[in-house]
C-alpha positions in Angstrom: 1.5 1.4 69.5 5.1 0.6 70.1 7.8 0.7 67.4 9.3 -2.7 66.6 12.5 -2.7 64.7 12.6 -5.1 61.8 15.3 -7.8 61.7 18.0 -7.4 59.1 16.4 -10.2 57.1 13.0 -8.4 57.2 14.6 -5.1 56.2 16.5 -6.8 53.3 13.3 -8.6 52.1 11.4 -5.3 52.2 14.0 -3.4 50.2 14.2 -6.3 47.7 10.4 -6.5 47.3 10.4 -2.8 46.2 12.8 -3.5 43.4 16.2 -2.6 45.0 19.1 -4.5 43.7 20.6 -7.0 46.2 24.0 -5.1 46.4 22.3 -1.8 47.0 19.9 -3.2 49.6 22.8 -4.9 51.5 24.8 -1.6 51.3 21.8 0.2 52.8 21.7 -2.3 55.7 25.4 -1.6 56.3 24.6 2.1 56.5 21.7 1.4 58.9 24.1 -0.5 61.1 26.5 2.4 61.2 23.8 4.7 62.5 22.3 2.1 64.9 25.7 1.7 66.6 26.5 5.4 66.8 29.5 5.1 64.5 28.3 8.3 62.7 28.1 10.2 66.0 31.6 11.7 65.7 32.3 15.4 65.9 35.1 16.1 63.5 37.6 19.0 64.0 37.7 19.5 60.2 35.3 22.5 60.1 37.2 24.5 62.7 40.5 23.7 61.0 39.2 24.8 57.6 37.6 28.0 58.8 40.2 28.8 61.5 37.5 29.6 64.0 35.1 27.8 66.3 31.9 26.4 64.7 28.5 27.6 65.7 26.1 25.1 67.3 22.7 24.7 65.7 21.1 26.0 69.0 23.2 29.1 68.9 22.6 29.7 65.2 18.8 29.4 65.7 18.9 31.7 68.7 20.8 34.4 66.8 18.6 34.0 63.7 15.2 33.3 65.4 13.4 36.0 63.4 14.2 34.2 60.2 12.3 31.1 61.5 9.2 32.6 63.0 
C-alpha cells in the first residue's frame, strides 16, 4: 500500500473533526509546511558557539556509548 499525502484541506478537515480549534489547526498546517519544504533542516552554529567546542554527531555519540543501548 502506498502512502498518499492528504491535501491541506483534508488535513484541516481532519484536525477540525477531532475538536481542534480552527486557529490551532491552521497553525499546525503551517508547521507541516515548514517541515515539508525542509525549512527546518538547518544546522545552527549556536551549540558550538555556546559550548566553545565542536558538537558530537548522533552517529558518533551512539558509537561511543553503544553498550548503553544494547
